[in-house]
N, CA, C and O of each residue as an XYZ file, in Angstrom:
508
protein
N     -19.958     -3.664     -6.860
C     -18.830     -4.561     -6.795
C     -17.655     -3.845     -6.151
O     -17.266     -2.758     -6.579
N     -17.091     -4.466     -5.113
C     -15.965     -3.864     -4.422
C     -14.714     -3.973     -5.285
O     -14.383     -5.047     -5.786
N     -14.037     -2.868     -5.448
C     -12.858     -2.873     -6.290
C     -11.813     -1.919     -5.744
O     -12.134     -0.836     -5.256
N     -10.567     -2.332     -5.833
C      -9.423     -1.494     -5.484
C      -8.554     -1.354     -6.725
O      -8.270     -2.338     -7.408
N      -8.139     -0.140     -7.009
C      -7.313      0.110     -8.185
C      -6.082      0.901     -7.770
O      -6.183      2.011     -7.246
N      -4.926      0.311     -8.013
C      -3.668      0.990     -7.722
C      -3.209      1.785     -8.939
O      -3.488      1.416    -10.079
N      -2.506      2.871     -8.679
C      -1.899      3.665     -9.753
C      -0.686      4.379     -9.189
O      -0.475      4.418     -7.977
N       0.108      4.945    -10.090
C       1.253      5.738     -9.673
C       2.588      5.043     -9.815
O       3.630      5.647     -9.560
N       2.576      3.788    -10.215
C       3.838      3.096    -10.414
C       4.564      3.586    -11.645
O       4.032      4.369    -12.431
N       5.791      3.112    -11.801
C       6.569      3.504    -12.967
C       8.034      3.213    -12.771
O       8.434      2.498    -11.852
N       8.826      3.784    -13.657
C      10.285      3.638    -13.621
C      10.892      4.883    -12.988
O      10.581      6.005    -13.387
N      11.751      4.684    -12.008
C      12.385      5.803    -11.324
C      13.831      5.443    -11.027
O      14.156      4.271    -10.840
N      14.687      6.433    -10.983
C      16.097      6.205    -10.673
C      16.282      6.011     -9.163
O      15.473      6.492     -8.369
N      17.320      5.327     -8.782
C      17.614      5.202     -7.342
C      17.695      6.573     -6.685
O      18.280      7.512     -7.226
N      17.095      6.660     -5.509
C      17.029      7.931     -4.811
C      15.802      8.753     -5.139
O      15.537      9.766     -4.491
N      15.059      8.332     -6.132
C      13.865      9.064     -6.538
C      12.657      8.731     -5.696
O      12.733      7.975     -4.728
N      11.528      9.323     -6.093
C      10.285      9.172     -5.332
C       9.134      8.824     -6.251
O       9.125      9.163     -7.435
N       8.162      8.136     -5.669
C       6.894      7.865     -6.327
C       5.799      7.921     -5.275
O       6.041      7.659     -4.097
N       4.598      8.262     -5.707
C       3.450      8.176     -4.819
C       2.425      7.237     -5.436
O       1.896      7.496     -6.517
N       2.160      6.165     -4.749
C       1.150      5.216     -5.199
C      -0.197      5.586     -4.611
O      -0.288      6.076     -3.485
N      -1.236      5.346     -5.385
C      -2.604      5.579     -4.929
C      -3.383      4.278     -4.994
O      -3.146      3.434     -5.858
N      -4.299      4.138     -4.080
C      -5.196      2.981     -4.043
C      -6.611      3.531     -3.916
O      -7.020      3.985     -2.847
N      -7.339      3.486     -5.001
C      -8.688      4.047     -5.031
C      -9.715      2.940     -4.913
O      -9.632      1.918     -5.594
N     -10.681      3.158     -4.042
C     -11.737      2.171     -3.827
C     -13.001      2.576     -4.557
O     -13.331      3.760     -4.637
N     -13.698      1.604     -5.083
C     -15.008      1.847     -5.686
C     -15.944      0.730     -5.258
O     -15.523     -0.402     -5.023
N     -17.227      1.072     -5.162
C     -18.214      0.084     -4.745
C     -18.374     -0.010     -3.241
O     -19.258     -0.716     -2.755
N     -17.538      0.685     -2.502
C     -17.643      0.721     -1.048
C     -16.851      1.920     -0.549
O     -16.016      2.470     -1.266
N     -17.122      2.318      0.688
C     -16.359      3.408      1.285
C     -15.322      2.821      2.238
O     -15.554      1.810      2.900
N     -14.180      3.484      2.284
C     -13.053      2.961      3.046
C     -13.113      3.275      4.533
O     -12.221      2.880      5.285
N     -14.139      3.973      4.962
C     -14.173      4.480      6.336
C     -13.924      3.410      7.388
O     -13.266      3.678      8.392
N     -14.435      2.206      7.178
C     -14.294      1.153      8.190
C     -13.391      0.023      7.711
O     -13.551     -1.135      8.097
N     -12.444      0.392      6.865
C     -11.523     -0.605      6.338
C     -10.091     -0.236      6.671
O      -9.667      0.902      6.473
N      -9.357     -1.203      7.175
C      -7.918     -1.049      7.272
C      -7.325     -1.372      5.906
O      -7.836     -2.225      5.180
N      -6.260     -0.690      5.572
C      -5.639     -0.839      4.260
C      -4.179     -1.231      4.421
O      -3.457     -0.691      5.259
N      -3.771     -2.170      3.608
C      -2.372     -2.577      3.602
C      -1.773     -2.435      2.226
O      -2.467     -2.557      1.216
N      -0.488     -2.178      2.190
C       0.284     -2.202      0.949
C       1.255     -3.373      1.016
O       1.934     -3.586      2.020
N       1.300     -4.112     -0.060
C       2.174     -5.274     -0.171
C       2.958     -5.164     -1.473
O       2.602     -4.386     -2.358
N       4.010     -5.934     -1.582
C       4.761     -5.957     -2.831
C       5.276     -7.367     -3.091
O       5.468     -8.170     -2.178
N       5.487     -7.625     -4.362
C       5.989     -8.938     -4.762
C       6.979     -8.769     -5.899
O       6.638     -8.299     -6.984
N       8.209     -9.164     -5.622
C       9.256     -9.139     -6.630
C       9.288    -10.489     -7.344
O       8.830    -11.489     -6.792
N       9.821    -10.529     -8.559
C       9.875    -11.798     -9.296
C      10.584    -12.883     -8.502
O      11.687    -12.676     -7.995
N       9.942    -14.041     -8.399
C      10.548    -15.174     -7.719
C      10.493    -15.106     -6.204
O      11.041    -15.968     -5.517
N       9.831    -14.082     -5.685
C       9.748    -13.937     -4.232
C       8.301    -13.961     -3.763
O       7.378    -13.752     -4.549
N       8.119    -14.213     -2.493
C       6.787    -14.191     -1.920
C       6.305    -12.748     -1.725
O       7.097    -11.814     -1.601
N       4.990    -12.608     -1.703
C       4.424    -11.297     -1.427
C       4.738    -10.908      0.018
O       4.578    -11.709      0.940
N       5.183     -9.679      0.195
C       5.560     -9.234      1.527
C       4.815     -7.956      1.903
O       4.486     -7.137      1.045
N       4.561     -7.805      3.177
C       3.893     -6.608      3.667
C       4.843     -5.433      3.710
O       5.999     -5.566      4.110
N       4.347     -4.287      3.296
C       5.140     -3.057      3.269
C       4.669     -2.091      4.349
O       5.467     -1.572      5.130
N       3.353     -1.858      4.379
C       2.818     -0.864      5.308
C       1.329     -1.088      5.447
O       0.695     -1.711      4.595
N       0.773     -0.567      6.543
C      -0.682     -0.607      6.695
C      -1.130      0.586      7.511
O      -0.341      1.215      8.216
N      -2.427      0.886      7.399
C      -3.006      2.002      8.124
C      -4.381      1.582      8.612
O      -5.159      0.977      7.874
N      -4.668      1.906      9.848
C      -5.959      1.536     10.408
C      -7.061      2.413      9.831
O      -6.789      3.425      9.185
N      -8.304      2.016     10.068
C      -9.431      2.754      9.493
C      -9.496      4.188      9.999
O      -9.941      5.086      9.284
N      -9.054      4.398     11.227
C      -9.082      5.739     11.817
C      -7.811      6.523     11.578
O      -7.708      7.681     11.983
N      -6.835      5.900     10.919
C      -5.505      6.480     10.670
C      -4.680      6.613     11.940
O      -3.572      7.148     11.897
N      -5.190      6.145     13.058
C      -4.451      6.264     14.318
C      -3.204      5.402     14.302
O      -2.163      5.785     14.835
N      -3.319      4.243     13.689
C      -2.181      3.326     13.687
C      -1.666      3.121     12.274
O      -2.424      2.897     11.331
N      -0.342      3.206     12.164
C       0.330      2.829     10.928
C       1.465      1.887     11.278
O       1.961      1.866     12.405
N       1.856      1.121     10.301
C       2.935      0.151     10.524
C       3.765      0.074      9.253
O       3.245      0.165      8.141
N       5.074     -0.097      9.445
C       5.979     -0.174      8.299
C       6.935     -1.345      8.477
O       7.407     -1.618      9.581
N       7.209     -2.021      7.391
C       8.259     -3.024      7.413
C       9.601     -2.337      7.650
O       9.796     -1.188      7.254
N      10.509     -3.034      8.285
C      11.819     -2.440      8.589
C      12.529     -1.966      7.328
O      13.268     -0.982      7.362
N      12.314     -2.649      6.238
C      13.019     -2.331      5.001
C      12.597     -0.995      4.401
O      13.315     -0.445      3.565
N      11.445     -0.461      4.810
C      10.966      0.792      4.230
C      10.796      1.888      5.270
O      10.477      3.027      4.927
N      11.005      1.557      6.523
C      10.799      2.518      7.599
C      11.686      3.735      7.404
O      12.882      3.607      7.141
N      11.096      4.914      7.534
C      11.833      6.151      7.346
C      11.867      6.633      5.915
O      12.264      7.768      5.655
N      11.455      5.788      4.975
C      11.458      6.171      3.552
C      10.045      6.234      2.971
O       9.769      7.055      2.097
N       9.160      5.379      3.449
C       7.789      5.311      2.941
C       6.835      5.891      3.976
O       7.056      5.786      5.182
N       5.769      6.504      3.471
C       4.732      7.049      4.345
C       3.365      6.675      3.788
O       3.068      6.926      2.620
N       2.546      6.079      4.627
C       1.186      5.719      4.227
C       0.217      6.760      4.783
O       0.398      7.268      5.889
N      -0.804      7.065      4.003
C      -1.818      8.021      4.446
C      -3.123      7.677      3.754
O      -3.156      6.904      2.797
N      -4.195      8.265      4.254
C      -5.484      8.003      3.630
C      -6.322      9.262      3.629
O      -6.217     10.105      4.520
N      -7.155      9.370      2.611
C      -8.098     10.469      2.492
C      -9.463      9.811      2.279
O      -9.830      9.478      1.152
N     -10.195      9.633      3.352
C     -11.481      8.934      3.243
C     -12.481      9.715      2.398
O     -13.364      9.124      1.777
N     -12.348     11.029      2.372
C     -13.253     11.835      1.551
C     -13.065     11.509      0.069
O     -14.009     11.582     -0.718
N     -11.837     11.149     -0.296
C     -11.549     10.778     -1.688
C     -11.566      9.261     -1.875
O     -11.350      8.755     -2.976
N     -11.828      8.543     -0.771
C     -11.870      7.084     -0.845
C     -10.569      6.501     -1.390
O     -10.569      5.558     -2.182
N      -9.465      7.089     -0.944
C      -8.163      6.738     -1.508
C      -7.116      6.650     -0.405
O      -7.129      7.415      0.559
N      -6.217      5.700     -0.578
C      -5.066      5.556      0.317
C      -3.810      5.746     -0.520
O      -3.756      5.354     -1.686
N      -2.809      6.349      0.090
C      -1.573      6.676     -0.624
C      -0.371      5.998      0.031
O      -0.372      5.703      1.226
N       0.635      5.766     -0.774
C       1.919      5.321     -0.270
C       2.982      6.196     -0.907
O       3.301      6.045     -2.087
N       3.525      7.105     -0.128
C       4.610      7.976     -0.593
C       5.926      7.239     -0.400
O       6.267      6.841      0.713
N       6.647      7.065     -1.470
C       7.898      6.310     -1.420
C       9.049      7.226     -1.806
O       9.115      7.705     -2.939
N       9.943      7.466     -0.877
C      11.107      8.314     -1.102
C      12.384      7.493     -0.997
O      12.379      6.372     -0.488
N      13.460      8.060     -1.479
C      14.781      7.402     -1.403
C      14.702      5.968     -1.899
O      15.189      5.043     -1.250
N      14.095      5.802     -3.037
C      13.874      4.455     -3.559
C      15.182      3.767     -3.912
O      16.143      4.394     -4.358
N      15.186      2.461     -3.699
C      16.352      1.627     -3.949
C      16.002      0.558     -4.981
O      14.827      0.227     -5.142
N      16.980      0.021     -5.671
C      16.689     -1.051     -6.634
C      15.934     -2.219     -5.999
O      15.114     -2.858     -6.659
N      16.200     -2.498     -4.742
C      15.514     -3.606     -4.074
C      14.043     -3.325     -3.774
O      13.322     -4.212     -3.315
N      13.599     -2.106     -4.029
C      12.171     -1.791     -3.901
C      11.389     -2.182     -5.157
O      10.161     -2.101     -5.181
N      12.095     -2.599     -6.179
C      11.443     -3.000     -7.418
C      10.517     -4.185     -7.183
O      10.933     -5.223     -6.668
N       9.266     -4.018     -7.564
C       8.255     -5.059     -7.332
C       6.924     -4.588     -7.892
O       6.772     -3.432     -8.286
N       5.975     -5.491     -7.921
C       4.578     -5.108     -8.141
C       3.990     -4.802     -6.770
O       4.086     -5.600     -5.838
N       3.383     -3.630     -6.673
C       2.808     -3.192     -5.406
C       1.293     -3.357     -5.445
O       0.627     -2.979     -6.409
N       0.777     -3.929     -4.372
C      -0.656     -4.192     -4.249
C      -1.208     -3.499     -3.014
O      -0.540     -3.416     -1.983
N      -2.432     -3.004     -3.130
C      -3.126     -2.573     -1.932
C      -4.229     -3.586     -1.622
O      -4.732     -4.285     -2.501
N      -4.576     -3.635     -0.357
C      -5.577     -4.591      0.093
C      -6.399     -3.953      1.199
O      -5.926     -3.061      1.904
N      -7.637     -4.419      1.347
C      -8.548     -3.847      2.328
C      -9.217     -4.944      3.129
O      -9.486     -6.035      2.626
N      -9.480     -4.631      4.384
C     -10.255     -5.534      5.215
C     -11.163     -4.720      6.118
O     -10.738     -3.712      6.682
N     -12.404     -5.149      6.258
C     -13.349     -4.453      7.109
C     -13.042     -4.770      8.565
O     -12.841     -5.929      8.930
N     -13.009     -3.745      9.383
C     -12.743     -3.963     10.798
C     -13.466     -2.923     11.633
O     -13.561     -1.756     11.251
N     -13.977     -3.360     12.787
C     -14.602     -2.430     13.727
C     -13.584     -1.905     14.735
O     -13.890     -1.025     15.539
N     -12.384     -2.449     14.684
C     -11.312     -1.983     15.572
C     -10.577     -0.883     14.841
O      -9.768     -1.152     13.953
N     -10.854      0.352     15.208
C     -10.383      1.489     14.421
C      -8.894      1.751     14.547
O      -8.334      2.503     13.749
N      -8.246      1.152     15.523
C      -6.817      1.419     15.723
C      -5.975      0.179     15.473
O      -4.972     -0.049     16.149
N      -6.382     -0.607     14.512
C      -5.663     -1.846     14.255
C      -5.378     -2.011     12.777
O      -6.237     -1.753     11.934
N      -4.167     -2.442     12.471
C      -3.874     -2.918     11.137
C      -2.757     -3.939     11.243
O      -1.958     -3.924     12.180
N      -2.721     -4.812     10.277
C      -1.765     -5.922     10.276
C      -1.243     -6.076      8.856
O      -2.024     -6.039      7.906
N       0.059     -6.248      8.697
C       0.554     -6.442      7.332
C       0.863     -7.914      7.090
O       2.003     -8.324      6.872
N      -0.197     -8.665      7.142
C      -0.146    -10.075      6.776
C      -1.214    -10.320      5.723
O      -2.351     -9.875      5.884
N      -0.879    -11.000      4.678
C      -1.801    -11.161      3.548
C      -3.108    -11.818      3.963
O      -4.163    -11.482      3.425
N      -3.057    -12.746      4.907
C      -4.264    -13.497      5.259
C      -5.319    -12.624      5.931
O      -6.481    -13.019      6.028
N      -4.924    -11.442      6.395
C      -5.849    -10.578      7.125
C      -6.771     -9.799      6.190
O      -7.767     -9.226      6.634
N      -6.445     -9.776      4.909
C      -7.138     -8.911      3.966
C      -8.072     -9.690      3.049
O      -7.776    -10.804      2.620
N      -9.209     -9.063      2.767
C     -10.253     -9.701      1.979
C     -10.295     -9.239      0.527
O     -10.691    -10.002     -0.354
N      -9.895     -8.011      0.275
C     -10.013     -7.440     -1.065
C      -8.650     -6.950     -1.521
O      -7.887     -6.360     -0.755
N      -8.366     -7.211     -2.788
C      -7.059     -6.902     -3.340
C      -7.197     -6.192     -4.683
O      -8.112     -6.458     -5.463
N      -6.257     -5.281     -4.925
C      -6.168     -4.677     -6.240
C      -5.332     -5.534     -7.171
O      -4.830     -6.590     -6.786
N      -5.190     -5.061     -8.408
C      -4.463     -5.808     -9.427
C      -2.972     -5.522     -9.422
O      -2.199     -6.259    -10.034
N      -2.565     -4.483     -8.752
C      -1.148     -4.186     -8.637
C      -0.659     -3.135     -9.618
O      -1.246     -2.925    -10.680
N       0.430     -2.482     -9.238
C       1.100     -1.515    -10.102
C       2.602     -1.751    -10.010
O       3.149     -1.954     -8.925
N       3.258     -1.722    -11.166
C       4.689     -2.046    -11.217
C       5.522     -0.837    -10.807
O       5.311      0.277    -11.285
N       6.465     -1.083     -9.918
C       7.466     -0.073     -9.550
C       8.837     -0.638     -9.899
O       9.211     -1.715     -9.436
N       9.576      0.093    -10.713
C      10.913     -0.326    -11.105
C      11.895      0.778    -10.749
O      11.750      1.920    -11.184
N      12.891      0.423     -9.958
C      13.918      1.385     -9.545
C      15.223      0.965    -10.201
O      15.809     -0.059     -9.851
N      15.663      1.762    -11.147
C      16.844      1.398    -11.929
C      17.443      2.636    -12.555
O      16.737      3.583    -12.900
N      18.764      2.615    -12.698
C      19.445      3.713    -13.387
C      19.620      3.380    -14.864
O      20.173      4.182    -15.616
């Protein structure tokens, strides 16, 4: 059974850092593009970042560019989202998602592009 599990969320003060992990089980991530999304209360789910299966291409939403870094370790079957300089507006449930693709240099941060989703991890940025 294909499964994605996010971890690493929590409560952090403004300006702090967190590293989220997205671990896959039941399949290997080698041919999957991975996206990170977030959803704040009362808001639609929005794309944060994505990474292609080959790691050649990454993409970031303007709101996180320069603060967040996505990476992947296929040997560990895990994708990471390093979040620095966190702001209260980053507070949300963060989800990772995967889609199988033969195009190794492509990723898209649109929810409809992804087939598999994790359950999410809460990130709260507050003093």
